Short mmCIF file of the C-alpha atoms (twelve columns), coordinates in Angstrom:
data_MODEL
# 
_entry.id   MODEL 
# 
loop_
_atom_site.group_PDB 
_atom_site.id 
_atom_site.type_symbol 
_atom_site.label_atom_id 
_atom_site.label_alt_id 
_atom_site.label_comp_id 
_atom_site.label_asym_id 
_atom_site.label_seq_id 
_atom_site.Cartn_x 
_atom_site.Cartn_y 
_atom_site.Cartn_z 
_atom_site.pdbx_PDB_model_num 
ATOM 1   C CA . MET A 1   -11.353 3.870   -72.146 1 
ATOM 2   C CA . SER A 2   -10.251 1.751   -75.069 1 
ATOM 3   C CA . SER A 3   -7.818  -1.077  -74.532 1 
ATOM 4   C CA . VAL A 4   -4.224  -1.314  -75.714 1 
ATOM 5   C CA . THR A 5   -3.052  -4.560  -77.270 1 
ATOM 6   C CA . ARG A 6   0.383   -5.931  -76.513 1 
ATOM 7   C CA . PRO A 7   1.754   -8.054  -79.352 1 
ATOM 8   C CA . GLY A 8   3.152   -11.440 -78.491 1 
ATOM 9   C CA . ARG A 9   2.300   -11.256 -74.807 1 
ATOM 10  C CA . VAL A 10  0.991   -14.166 -72.780 1 
ATOM 11  C CA . VAL A 11  -1.134  -12.750 -69.967 1 
ATOM 12  C CA . VAL A 12  -0.970  -14.798 -66.785 1 
ATOM 13  C CA . ALA A 13  -4.295  -14.971 -64.937 1 
ATOM 14  C CA . GLN A 14  -3.485  -13.295 -61.638 1 
ATOM 15  C CA . THR A 15  -4.004  -10.057 -59.751 1 
ATOM 16  C CA . LEU A 16  -1.686  -7.213  -58.824 1 
ATOM 17  C CA . VAL A 17  -1.855  -8.427  -55.211 1 
ATOM 18  C CA . GLN A 18  -0.643  -11.871 -56.237 1 
ATOM 19  C CA . LEU A 19  2.079   -10.346 -58.397 1 
ATOM 20  C CA . ARG A 20  3.225   -8.203  -55.492 1 
ATOM 21  C CA . GLN A 21  3.689   -11.301 -53.353 1 
ATOM 22  C CA . GLN A 22  5.652   -13.055 -56.103 1 
ATOM 23  C CA . VAL A 23  7.910   -10.026 -56.540 1 
ATOM 24  C CA . THR A 24  8.681   -9.611  -52.848 1 
ATOM 25  C CA . GLU A 25  9.536   -13.303 -52.473 1 
ATOM 26  C CA . CYS A 26  11.895  -13.471 -55.470 1 
ATOM 27  C CA . ARG A 27  15.485  -14.688 -54.940 1 
ATOM 28  C CA . ALA A 28  16.376  -15.379 -58.569 1 
ATOM 29  C CA . CYS A 29  19.523  -13.230 -58.829 1 
ATOM 30  C CA . PRO A 30  22.231  -14.146 -56.278 1 
ATOM 31  C CA . ARG A 31  24.214  -10.919 -56.712 1 
ATOM 32  C CA . LEU A 32  21.156  -8.742  -56.121 1 
ATOM 33  C CA . VAL A 33  19.932  -10.822 -53.184 1 
ATOM 34  C CA . GLU A 34  23.324  -10.561 -51.498 1 
ATOM 35  C CA . TRP A 35  23.590  -6.822  -52.128 1 
ATOM 36  C CA . ARG A 36  20.097  -5.794  -51.029 1 
ATOM 37  C CA . GLU A 37  20.362  -7.837  -47.827 1 
ATOM 38  C CA . GLN A 38  23.870  -6.619  -47.006 1 
ATOM 39  C CA . VAL A 39  22.789  -3.008  -47.455 1 
ATOM 40  C CA . ALA A 40  19.963  -3.682  -44.995 1 
ATOM 41  C CA . ILE A 41  22.594  -4.706  -42.432 1 
ATOM 42  C CA . ASP A 42  25.302  -2.133  -43.239 1 
ATOM 43  C CA . LYS A 43  22.941  0.800   -42.951 1 
ATOM 44  C CA . ARG A 44  23.735  4.376   -43.838 1 
ATOM 45  C CA . ALA A 45  24.565  6.185   -40.596 1 
ATOM 46  C CA . SER A 46  21.640  8.596   -40.946 1 
ATOM 47  C CA . TYR A 47  19.248  5.616   -41.068 1 
ATOM 48  C CA . ARG A 48  20.896  3.445   -38.435 1 
ATOM 49  C CA . ASP A 49  17.684  3.231   -36.383 1 
ATOM 50  C CA . ASP A 50  15.537  2.247   -39.391 1 
ATOM 51  C CA . THR A 51  14.509  -1.320  -40.167 1 
ATOM 52  C CA . TYR A 52  15.372  -1.801  -43.818 1 
ATOM 53  C CA . TRP A 53  12.995  -3.620  -46.162 1 
ATOM 54  C CA . GLY A 54  15.868  -5.438  -47.924 1 
ATOM 55  C CA . ARG A 55  13.678  -7.266  -50.450 1 
ATOM 56  C CA . PRO A 56  12.438  -6.729  -54.019 1 
ATOM 57  C CA . ILE A 57  10.178  -3.709  -54.482 1 
ATOM 58  C CA . PRO A 58  6.791   -4.089  -56.207 1 
ATOM 59  C CA . GLY A 59  5.039   -1.277  -58.042 1 
ATOM 60  C CA . PHE A 60  2.291   0.744   -56.391 1 
ATOM 61  C CA . GLY A 61  -0.460  3.203   -57.189 1 
ATOM 62  C CA . ASP A 62  -3.883  3.241   -58.818 1 
ATOM 63  C CA . PRO A 63  -4.747  -0.150  -60.400 1 
ATOM 64  C CA . GLN A 64  -6.931  1.733   -62.914 1 
ATOM 65  C CA . ALA A 65  -4.062  4.041   -63.877 1 
ATOM 66  C CA . ALA A 66  -3.766  5.488   -67.359 1 
ATOM 67  C CA . ILE A 67  -0.171  6.576   -66.707 1 
ATOM 68  C CA . VAL A 68  2.648   4.228   -65.688 1 
ATOM 69  C CA . VAL A 69  5.926   5.722   -64.441 1 
ATOM 70  C CA . LEU A 70  8.821   3.341   -65.065 1 
ATOM 71  C CA . GLY A 71  12.191  3.727   -63.354 1 
ATOM 72  C CA . LEU A 72  15.449  1.789   -63.390 1 
ATOM 73  C CA . ALA A 73  15.670  -0.003  -60.032 1 
ATOM 74  C CA . PRO A 74  15.208  0.696   -56.302 1 
ATOM 75  C CA . ALA A 75  17.773  2.871   -54.529 1 
ATOM 76  C CA . ALA A 76  19.886  1.112   -51.913 1 
ATOM 77  C CA . HIS A 77  18.954  3.508   -49.093 1 
ATOM 78  C CA . GLY A 78  15.669  4.654   -50.607 1 
ATOM 79  C CA . ALA A 79  13.186  1.984   -51.645 1 
ATOM 80  C CA . ASN A 80  15.407  -0.825  -50.364 1 
ATOM 81  C CA . ARG A 81  15.026  0.842   -46.971 1 
ATOM 82  C CA . THR A 82  11.389  1.980   -47.065 1 
ATOM 83  C CA . GLY A 83  9.809   -0.830  -49.102 1 
ATOM 84  C CA . ARG A 84  8.198   1.460   -51.684 1 
ATOM 85  C CA . VAL A 85  9.654   2.462   -55.030 1 
ATOM 86  C CA . PHE A 86  11.033  6.024   -55.258 1 
ATOM 87  C CA . THR A 87  10.326  6.561   -51.561 1 
ATOM 88  C CA . GLY A 88  12.859  7.969   -49.146 1 
ATOM 89  C CA . ASP A 89  15.426  9.377   -51.582 1 
ATOM 90  C CA . ARG A 90  15.991  12.592  -53.526 1 
ATOM 91  C CA . SER A 91  14.919  11.124  -56.847 1 
ATOM 92  C CA . GLY A 92  11.558  10.360  -55.282 1 
ATOM 93  C CA . ASP A 93  11.360  13.870  -53.866 1 
ATOM 94  C CA . TRP A 94  11.611  15.274  -57.383 1 
ATOM 95  C CA . LEU A 95  9.291   12.693  -58.891 1 
ATOM 96  C CA . PHE A 96  6.408   13.021  -56.449 1 
ATOM 97  C CA . ARG A 97  6.584   16.816  -56.341 1 
ATOM 98  C CA . ALA A 98  6.130   16.796  -60.108 1 
ATOM 99  C CA . MET A 99  3.351   14.224  -59.966 1 
ATOM 100 C CA . HIS A 100 1.588   16.251  -57.271 1 
ATOM 101 C CA . ARG A 101 1.762   19.388  -59.397 1 
ATOM 102 C CA . ALA A 102 0.313   17.385  -62.303 1 
ATOM 103 C CA . GLY A 103 -2.601  16.118  -60.196 1 
ATOM 104 C CA . LEU A 104 -1.318  12.537  -60.122 1 
ATOM 105 C CA . ALA A 105 -0.510  12.364  -56.396 1 
ATOM 106 C CA . ASN A 106 -2.353  13.619  -53.326 1 
ATOM 107 C CA . GLN A 107 0.811   15.026  -51.746 1 
ATOM 108 C CA . ALA A 108 4.250   16.177  -52.798 1 
ATOM 109 C CA . ALA A 109 6.358   14.195  -50.304 1 
ATOM 110 C CA . SER A 110 7.187   10.502  -50.123 1 
ATOM 111 C CA . THR A 111 9.142   9.656   -46.998 1 
ATOM 112 C CA . GLY A 112 7.854   6.234   -45.911 1 
ATOM 113 C CA . ILE A 113 5.426   3.517   -46.841 1 
ATOM 114 C CA . ASP A 114 2.870   4.773   -44.303 1 
ATOM 115 C CA . ASP A 115 3.128   8.508   -45.120 1 
ATOM 116 C CA . GLY A 116 -0.341  8.717   -46.684 1 
ATOM 117 C CA . LEU A 117 0.788   9.094   -50.292 1 
ATOM 118 C CA . GLU A 118 -1.848  8.055   -52.839 1 
ATOM 119 C CA . LEU A 119 -1.486  8.118   -56.604 1 
ATOM 120 C CA . LEU A 120 -4.351  9.235   -58.818 1 
ATOM 121 C CA . ASP A 121 -4.606  7.633   -62.271 1 
ATOM 122 C CA . ALA A 122 -0.911  6.717   -62.002 1 
ATOM 123 C CA . TRP A 123 1.219   3.683   -61.170 1 
ATOM 124 C CA . VAL A 124 4.940   3.776   -60.331 1 
ATOM 125 C CA . THR A 125 7.283   0.832   -60.789 1 
ATOM 126 C CA . ALA A 126 10.807  -0.158  -61.849 1 
ATOM 127 C CA . ALA A 127 12.216  -2.370  -64.579 1 
ATOM 128 C CA . VAL A 128 14.415  -4.215  -62.069 1 
ATOM 129 C CA . LYS A 129 12.852  -4.902  -58.679 1 
ATOM 130 C CA . CYS A 130 15.969  -5.167  -56.486 1 
ATOM 131 C CA . ALA A 131 18.533  -2.510  -55.599 1 
ATOM 132 C CA . PRO A 132 21.680  -3.260  -57.658 1 
ATOM 133 C CA . PRO A 133 25.302  -2.504  -56.732 1 
ATOM 134 C CA . GLY A 134 26.344  0.804   -58.230 1 
ATOM 135 C CA . ASN A 135 22.770  1.305   -59.426 1 
ATOM 136 C CA . ALA A 136 23.707  -0.848  -62.423 1 
ATOM 137 C CA . PRO A 137 21.831  -4.126  -63.039 1 
ATOM 138 C CA . GLU A 138 23.545  -6.693  -65.205 1 
ATOM 139 C CA . PRO A 139 21.831  -7.787  -68.451 1 
ATOM 140 C CA . SER A 140 21.030  -11.204 -66.974 1 
ATOM 141 C CA . GLU A 141 19.361  -9.542  -63.973 1 
ATOM 142 C CA . ARG A 142 17.330  -7.269  -66.221 1 
ATOM 143 C CA . ASP A 143 16.199  -10.287 -68.231 1 
ATOM 144 C CA . ALA A 144 15.327  -12.295 -65.116 1 
ATOM 145 C CA . CYS A 145 13.106  -9.447  -63.896 1 
ATOM 146 C CA . ARG A 146 11.442  -8.828  -67.240 1 
ATOM 147 C CA . PRO A 147 8.521   -11.291 -66.705 1 
ATOM 148 C CA . PHE A 148 7.486   -9.347  -63.597 1 
ATOM 149 C CA . LEU A 149 7.304   -6.117  -65.584 1 
ATOM 150 C CA . GLN A 150 5.458   -7.826  -68.430 1 
ATOM 151 C CA . ARG A 151 2.804   -9.207  -66.117 1 
ATOM 152 C CA . GLU A 152 2.528   -5.925  -64.240 1 
ATOM 153 C CA . LEU A 153 1.889   -3.932  -67.410 1 
ATOM 154 C CA . ALA A 154 -0.568  -6.554  -68.643 1 
ATOM 155 C CA . LEU A 155 -2.545  -6.291  -65.396 1 
ATOM 156 C CA . LEU A 156 -2.694  -2.493  -65.695 1 
ATOM 157 C CA . GLY A 157 -5.277  -2.825  -68.414 1 
ATOM 158 C CA . ARG A 158 -6.240  0.872   -68.602 1 
ATOM 159 C CA . ALA A 159 -2.683  2.136   -69.056 1 
ATOM 160 C CA . ARG A 160 -2.173  4.382   -72.075 1 
ATOM 161 C CA . VAL A 161 1.172   6.099   -71.404 1 
ATOM 162 C CA . VAL A 162 4.459   4.853   -69.964 1 
ATOM 163 C CA . VAL A 163 6.726   7.620   -68.673 1 
ATOM 164 C CA . CYS A 164 10.229  6.175   -69.017 1 
ATOM 165 C CA . LEU A 165 12.622  7.701   -66.489 1 
ATOM 166 C CA . GLY A 166 15.991  7.268   -68.143 1 
ATOM 167 C CA . ALA A 167 17.408  5.265   -71.019 1 
ATOM 168 C CA . PHE A 168 17.383  1.933   -69.151 1 
ATOM 169 C CA . ALA A 169 13.653  2.157   -68.454 1 
ATOM 170 C CA . TYR A 170 13.032  3.269   -72.034 1 
ATOM 171 C CA . GLN A 171 14.935  0.269   -73.375 1 
ATOM 172 C CA . ALA A 172 12.957  -2.088  -71.120 1 
ATOM 173 C CA . ALA A 173 9.660   -0.599  -72.285 1 
ATOM 174 C CA . CYS A 174 10.667  -0.831  -75.952 1 
ATOM 175 C CA . VAL A 175 11.505  -4.506  -75.541 1 
ATOM 176 C CA . ASP A 176 8.253   -5.198  -73.717 1 
ATOM 177 C CA . PHE A 177 6.079   -3.411  -76.272 1 
ATOM 178 C CA . GLY A 178 7.921   -4.639  -79.373 1 
ATOM 179 C CA . VAL A 179 9.381   -1.321  -80.516 1 
ATOM 180 C CA . THR A 180 11.926  -2.041  -83.267 1 
ATOM 181 C CA . PRO A 181 13.987  -0.274  -84.321 1 
ATOM 182 C CA . ARG A 182 14.228  1.752   -81.130 1 
ATOM 183 C CA . PRO A 183 14.325  5.529   -81.670 1 
ATOM 184 C CA . LYS A 184 17.103  7.361   -79.835 1 
ATOM 185 C CA . PHE A 185 16.328  8.226   -76.222 1 
ATOM 186 C CA . GLY A 186 15.926  11.884  -75.350 1 
ATOM 187 C CA . HIS A 187 13.959  14.097  -73.001 1 
ATOM 188 C CA . LEU A 188 10.310  14.387  -74.154 1 
ATOM 189 C CA . VAL A 189 10.839  11.915  -76.986 1 
ATOM 190 C CA . GLU A 190 7.567   10.112  -77.732 1 
ATOM 191 C CA . VAL A 191 7.226   6.687   -79.301 1 
ATOM 192 C CA . VAL A 192 3.936   5.015   -80.180 1 
ATOM 193 C CA . ALA A 193 4.396   1.287   -79.674 1 
ATOM 194 C CA . PRO A 194 2.611   -1.405  -81.687 1 
ATOM 195 C CA . GLY A 195 -0.861  -1.624  -80.175 1 
ATOM 196 C CA . GLY A 196 -1.018  2.067   -79.275 1 
ATOM 197 C CA . MET A 197 0.852   2.492   -75.978 1 
ATOM 198 C CA . VAL A 198 2.765   5.787   -75.902 1 
ATOM 199 C CA . LEU A 199 6.273   5.699   -74.434 1 
ATOM 200 C CA . LEU A 200 7.208   9.170   -73.173 1 
ATOM 201 C CA . CYS A 201 10.848  9.699   -72.259 1 
ATOM 202 C CA . SER A 202 12.306  11.793  -69.449 1 
ATOM 203 C CA . PHE A 203 15.759  12.228  -68.033 1 
ATOM 204 C CA . HIS A 204 15.902  10.365  -64.731 1 
ATOM 205 C CA . PRO A 205 15.497  12.570  -61.612 1 
ATOM 206 C CA . SER A 206 18.802  11.279  -60.240 1 
ATOM 207 C CA . GLN A 207 21.013  13.533  -58.149 1 
ATOM 208 C CA . GLN A 208 23.544  13.560  -60.980 1 
ATOM 209 C CA . ASN A 209 20.956  14.979  -63.372 1 
ATOM 210 C CA . THR A 210 19.232  17.366  -60.965 1 
ATOM 211 C CA . PHE A 211 22.403  18.737  -59.351 1 
ATOM 212 C CA . THR A 212 23.991  19.478  -62.721 1 
ATOM 213 C CA . GLY A 213 20.853  21.055  -64.177 1 
ATOM 214 C CA . ARG A 214 20.486  18.446  -66.885 1 
ATOM 215 C CA . LEU A 215 16.969  17.962  -65.505 1 
ATOM 216 C CA . THR A 216 15.070  20.889  -64.018 1 
ATOM 217 C CA . GLU A 217 11.676  20.955  -62.352 1 
ATOM 218 C CA . PRO A 218 10.062  22.736  -65.326 1 
ATOM 219 C CA . MET A 219 11.468  20.009  -67.603 1 
ATOM 220 C CA . LEU A 220 9.973   17.291  -65.426 1 
ATOM 221 C CA . ASP A 221 6.692   19.198  -65.197 1 
ATOM 222 C CA . ALA A 222 6.578   19.291  -68.994 1 
ATOM 223 C CA . VAL A 223 6.801   15.497  -69.098 1 
ATOM 224 C CA . PHE A 224 3.855   14.993  -66.762 1 
ATOM 225 C CA . THR A 225 1.793   17.718  -68.376 1 
ATOM 226 C CA . ARG A 226 2.276   15.894  -71.667 1 
ATOM 227 C CA . ALA A 227 1.542   12.494  -70.096 1 
ATOM 228 C CA . VAL A 228 -1.750  13.740  -68.653 1 
ATOM 229 C CA . HIS A 229 -2.698  15.203  -72.025 1 
ATOM 230 C CA . LEU A 230 -1.847  12.002  -73.884 1 
ATOM 231 C CA . ALA A 231 -3.791  9.865   -71.416 1 
ATOM 232 C CA . ALA A 232 -6.851  12.109  -71.765 1 
ATOM 233 C CA . THR A 233 -6.821  12.297  -75.554 1 
ATOM 234 C CA . SER A 234 -6.272  8.564   -76.073 1 
ATOM 235 C CA . SER A 235 -9.274  7.523   -73.988 1 
# 
């Protein structure tokens, strides 16, 4: 598989394991640190017996992945509870069902970090690594987290496609890959970044979008069908 260049990027010599440790130890944003840890104490009643993770959430999946799935940030009672991005909430239920149907995951459910889920040629991560209040990171928090995402994408050297779940993730990817001007976000919009990475947009599988029908399972399936095709034809 041919490589993708990333203009203007300084690649730090490290591994994904080392990056994971750096992410999980980060305390750079006081508001996010306070929120994620308070949520881990003031648990949702249905999870009162769970031990919450309460720390930043690193990406996970296949280190040789051609497809990267990029979300906004961990959910307060999802990944902030389970310790794995998109795990333990309804957004993750939608995401991993679609990835399973596309052949990118070995199972359709993601309930906990030890549930046996494995990703195949795919990596899942978030632009901001801590659960934010109101699911809304501040610009300074997004910028503080950006080096983690930059290094993560640089270490995923076989990646060819970034599936951007929502406008926030799309904006983060455009900044990271030097896309200017940035085309308008929309479902199934494709942007080829300088260097050849393809940014493929999808509405986020949030409850707001799935409950209202703004995003349906066939729509999400179409995104991953296209991502698999793009990854195969760009090799």
